[in-house]
C-alpha positions as CSV (number, residue, x, y, z in Angstrom):
1,M,-23.5,118.5,-74.8
2,S,-24.8,116.0,-72.2
3,E,-22.8,115.4,-69.3
4,A,-21.7,111.9,-68.6
5,K,-23.2,109.9,-65.7
6,P,-20.4,109.8,-62.9
7,G,-19.4,106.3,-62.4
8,L,-16.8,103.7,-61.1
9,R,-15.3,100.6,-62.6
10,I,-17.3,97.6,-61.5
11,D,-14.3,95.6,-60.2
12,K,-13.3,98.7,-58.0
13,W,-16.7,99.2,-56.6
14,L,-17.1,95.4,-55.7
15,W,-13.8,95.6,-53.8
16,Q,-14.9,99.0,-52.1
17,A,-18.2,97.4,-50.9
18,R,-16.2,94.5,-49.6
19,F,-17.8,91.8,-51.6
20,F,-14.2,90.6,-52.4
21,K,-11.1,90.7,-50.4
22,T,-9.1,91.7,-53.5
23,R,-9.7,93.7,-56.6
24,S,-8.2,91.0,-58.7
25,L,-10.8,88.5,-57.3
26,A,-13.6,91.0,-58.0
27,A,-12.1,91.3,-61.6
28,K,-12.1,87.4,-62.1
29,L,-15.6,87.2,-61.2
30,V,-16.6,89.8,-63.8
31,Q,-14.4,88.1,-66.5
32,S,-16.1,84.7,-65.8
33,G,-19.3,86.3,-67.3
34,K,-21.4,85.4,-64.4
35,L,-22.2,89.1,-63.2
36,R,-25.2,91.0,-64.5
37,L,-25.5,94.7,-64.6
38,N,-29.1,95.6,-64.9
39,G,-29.9,92.3,-66.3
40,E,-27.3,92.3,-68.8
41,L,-24.4,89.9,-68.6
42,I,-21.1,91.6,-68.6
43,S,-17.4,90.3,-68.8
44,K,-15.2,93.4,-68.7
45,P,-14.0,94.8,-65.4
46,S,-13.7,98.2,-66.9
47,R,-17.5,98.6,-67.2
48,V,-18.7,101.6,-65.3
49,V,-21.3,101.1,-62.4
50,S,-23.4,104.0,-61.3
51,E,-26.0,104.8,-58.5
52,G,-29.3,103.0,-59.0
53,D,-27.7,100.1,-61.0
54,V,-28.7,96.5,-60.0
55,L,-26.0,93.8,-59.9
56,T,-26.7,90.1,-59.7
57,F,-23.8,87.7,-58.9
58,P,-22.9,84.4,-57.2
59,K,-21.0,84.8,-54.0
60,A,-20.3,81.4,-52.1
61,L,-23.4,79.2,-52.4
62,D,-25.9,82.2,-52.6
63,T,-27.0,84.7,-55.5
64,R,-26.6,88.1,-54.5
65,V,-28.9,90.9,-56.0
66,I,-27.4,94.3,-54.9
67,E,-28.6,98.1,-55.8
68,V,-25.9,100.4,-55.9
69,R,-26.6,103.3,-53.5
70,A,-23.4,105.3,-53.6
71,L,-20.0,105.0,-55.5
72,G,-17.6,105.8,-52.5
73,T,-14.2,107.1,-52.4
74,R,-12.3,104.4,-50.5
75,R,-12.3,100.9,-49.3
76,G,-13.3,101.9,-45.6
77,P,-14.6,99.8,-42.6
78,A,-17.5,97.5,-42.9
79,P,-20.2,99.8,-41.9
80,E,-19.1,102.5,-44.4
81,A,-19.1,99.8,-47.1
82,Q,-22.6,98.5,-46.3
83,G,-23.8,102.1,-46.8
84,L,-22.7,101.7,-50.6
85,Y,-25.4,99.2,-51.5
86,R,-28.8,97.8,-50.6
87,D,-29.3,94.2,-50.6
88,L,-32.5,93.2,-52.7
89,A,-32.2,89.5,-51.8
90,P,-30.3,88.9,-48.7
91,P,-28.9,85.3,-48.1
92,E,-31.0,83.3,-45.9
93,P,-29.4,82.2,-42.7
94,K,-28.2,78.6,-42.8
95,P,-29.5,76.3,-40.3
96,A,-27.3,75.0,-37.5
97,F,-25.4,71.9,-38.2
98,A,-26.7,69.2,-35.7
99,A,-23.8,67.0,-34.7
100,S,-24.3,63.7,-33.3
101,P,-24.6,63.8,-29.5
102,K,-21.7,61.6,-28.7
103,A,-19.2,62.7,-31.6
104,D,-16.9,64.5,-29.5
105,H,-15.6,62.0,-27.0
106,R,-13.1,59.2,-27.2
107,P,-14.7,55.7,-27.3
108,T,-14.9,53.8,-24.2
109,A,-13.1,50.3,-23.8
110,R,-16.4,48.6,-24.5
111,E,-17.0,50.8,-27.7
112,R,-13.4,50.0,-28.8
113,R,-14.0,46.4,-28.5
114,A,-17.2,46.6,-30.5
115,I,-15.6,48.4,-33.2
116,Q,-12.5,45.8,-33.4
117,K,-15.2,43.1,-33.6
118,F,-16.9,44.9,-36.4
119,K,-13.8,45.4,-38.3
120,Q,-12.7,41.8,-37.7
121,G,-16.0,40.6,-39.3
122,L,-15.4,42.8,-42.3
123,E,-11.9,41.3,-42.9
124,E,-13.1,37.8,-42.7
125,N,-15.6,38.1,-45.5
Protein backbone atom coordinates (compact mmCIF):
# COMPACT_ATOMS: atom_id res chain seq x y z
CA MET A 1 0.00 0.00 0.00
CA SER A 2 1.19 3.48 -0.74
CA GLU A 3 0.80 6.10 1.94
CA ALA A 4 -1.26 9.15 1.11
CA LYS A 5 0.62 12.41 0.90
CA PRO A 6 -0.28 14.58 3.92
CA GLY A 7 -2.40 17.55 3.03
CA LEU A 8 -4.83 20.20 4.16
CA ARG A 9 -8.01 21.62 2.64
CA ILE A 10 -7.12 24.50 0.36
CA ASP A 11 -9.61 26.92 1.92
CA LYS A 12 -8.25 26.18 5.38
CA TRP A 13 -4.63 26.64 4.23
CA LEU A 14 -5.40 29.99 2.56
CA TRP A 15 -7.04 31.14 5.81
CA GLN A 16 -4.13 29.90 7.98
CA ALA A 17 -1.60 31.61 5.71
CA ARG A 18 -3.58 34.85 6.23
CA PHE A 19 -4.47 35.51 2.61
CA PHE A 20 -8.12 35.82 3.67
CA LYS A 21 -9.71 37.13 6.84
CA THR A 22 -12.21 34.28 7.09
CA ARG A 23 -12.30 30.73 5.86
CA SER A 24 -15.59 31.37 4.06
CA LEU A 25 -13.93 34.15 1.99
CA ALA A 26 -11.21 31.67 1.01
CA ALA A 27 -13.87 29.11 0.07
CA LYS A 28 -15.68 31.71 -2.07
CA LEU A 29 -12.50 32.40 -4.03
CA VAL A 30 -12.00 28.69 -4.67
CA GLN A 31 -15.65 28.22 -5.69
CA SER A 32 -15.38 31.14 -8.12
CA GLY A 33 -13.05 29.00 -10.24
CA LYS A 34 -10.25 31.58 -10.29
CA LEU A 35 -7.70 29.58 -8.28
CA ARG A 36 -5.14 27.33 -9.92
CA LEU A 37 -3.44 24.46 -8.11
CA ASN A 38 -0.29 23.45 -9.99
CA GLY A 39 -1.68 25.08 -13.15
CA GLU A 40 -5.08 23.34 -12.94
CA LEU A 41 -8.23 25.36 -12.29
CA ILE A 42 -10.09 24.10 -9.25
CA SER A 43 -13.50 24.98 -7.88
CA LYS A 44 -13.89 22.83 -4.77
CA PRO A 45 -12.65 24.09 -1.39
CA SER A 46 -12.23 20.50 -0.25
CA ARG A 47 -9.25 19.96 -2.58
CA VAL A 48 -6.13 19.02 -0.67
CA VAL A 49 -2.99 21.12 -0.87
CA SER A 50 0.38 19.74 0.18
CA GLU A 51 3.96 20.96 0.45
CA GLY A 52 5.52 21.92 -2.88
CA ASP A 53 2.22 22.82 -4.58
CA VAL A 54 1.97 26.13 -6.45
CA LEU A 55 -1.16 28.27 -6.11
CA THR A 56 -2.11 31.08 -8.47
CA PHE A 57 -5.04 33.35 -7.58
CA PRO A 58 -6.19 36.98 -7.82
CA LYS A 59 -5.91 39.06 -4.65
CA ALA A 60 -7.00 42.70 -4.73
CA LEU A 61 -5.62 44.03 -8.03
CA ASP A 62 -2.67 41.61 -8.16
CA THR A 63 -2.20 38.01 -9.19
CA ARG A 64 -0.47 36.04 -6.46
CA VAL A 65 1.76 33.04 -7.23
CA ILE A 66 2.53 31.11 -4.05
CA GLU A 67 4.51 27.95 -3.33
CA VAL A 68 3.32 26.00 -0.30
CA ARG A 69 6.27 25.38 2.04
CA ALA A 70 4.44 23.98 5.08
CA LEU A 71 0.90 23.06 6.04
CA GLY A 72 0.69 24.58 9.49
CA THR A 73 -1.43 23.54 12.41
CA ARG A 74 -3.15 26.79 13.38
CA ARG A 75 -3.84 30.34 12.26
CA GLY A 76 -1.05 32.02 14.13
CA PRO A 77 0.55 35.45 13.98
CA ALA A 78 1.63 36.96 10.66
CA PRO A 79 5.34 36.01 10.92
CA GLU A 80 4.33 32.39 11.52
CA ALA A 81 1.89 32.50 8.59
CA GLN A 82 4.56 33.91 6.27
CA GLY A 83 6.66 30.84 6.94
CA LEU A 84 3.98 28.65 5.37
CA TYR A 85 4.62 29.90 1.83
CA ARG A 86 7.13 31.42 -0.56
CA ASP A 87 5.94 34.23 -2.79
CA LEU A 88 7.09 33.48 -6.34
CA ALA A 89 5.71 36.72 -7.81
CA PRO A 90 5.49 39.34 -5.07
CA PRO A 91 3.18 42.26 -5.84
CA GLU A 92 4.99 45.36 -7.00
CA PRO A 93 4.78 48.40 -4.71
CA LYS A 94 2.25 50.96 -5.81
CA PRO A 95 3.49 54.47 -6.66
CA ALA A 96 2.61 57.10 -4.11
CA PHE A 97 -0.44 59.16 -5.00
CA ALA A 98 0.57 62.69 -5.89
CA ALA A 99 -2.10 65.05 -4.62
CA SER A 100 -2.44 68.56 -5.92
CA PRO A 101 -0.31 70.99 -3.92
CA LYS A 102 -3.26 73.12 -2.72
CA ALA A 103 -5.95 70.44 -2.32
CA ASP A 104 -5.83 70.42 1.47
CA HIS A 105 -6.89 74.01 2.18
CA ARG A 106 -10.07 76.05 2.15
CA PRO A 107 -10.43 78.47 -0.73
CA THR A 108 -9.56 82.09 -0.07
CA ALA A 109 -12.08 84.88 -0.66
CA ARG A 110 -10.48 85.57 -4.03
CA GLU A 111 -10.71 81.88 -5.05
CA ARG A 112 -14.37 81.70 -3.86
CA ARG A 113 -15.30 84.70 -6.01
CA ALA A 114 -13.60 83.10 -9.01
CA ILE A 115 -15.52 79.86 -8.42
CA GLN A 116 -18.84 81.71 -8.10
CA LYS A 117 -18.13 83.70 -11.27
CA PHE A 118 -17.31 80.47 -13.10
CA LYS A 119 -20.52 78.77 -11.89
CA GLN A 120 -22.64 81.79 -12.88
CA GLY A 121 -21.13 81.67 -16.34
CA LEU A 122 -22.17 78.02 -16.65
CA GLU A 123 -25.74 78.75 -15.53
CA GLU A 124 -26.20 81.58 -18.05
CA ASN A 125 -25.30 79.35 -21.00
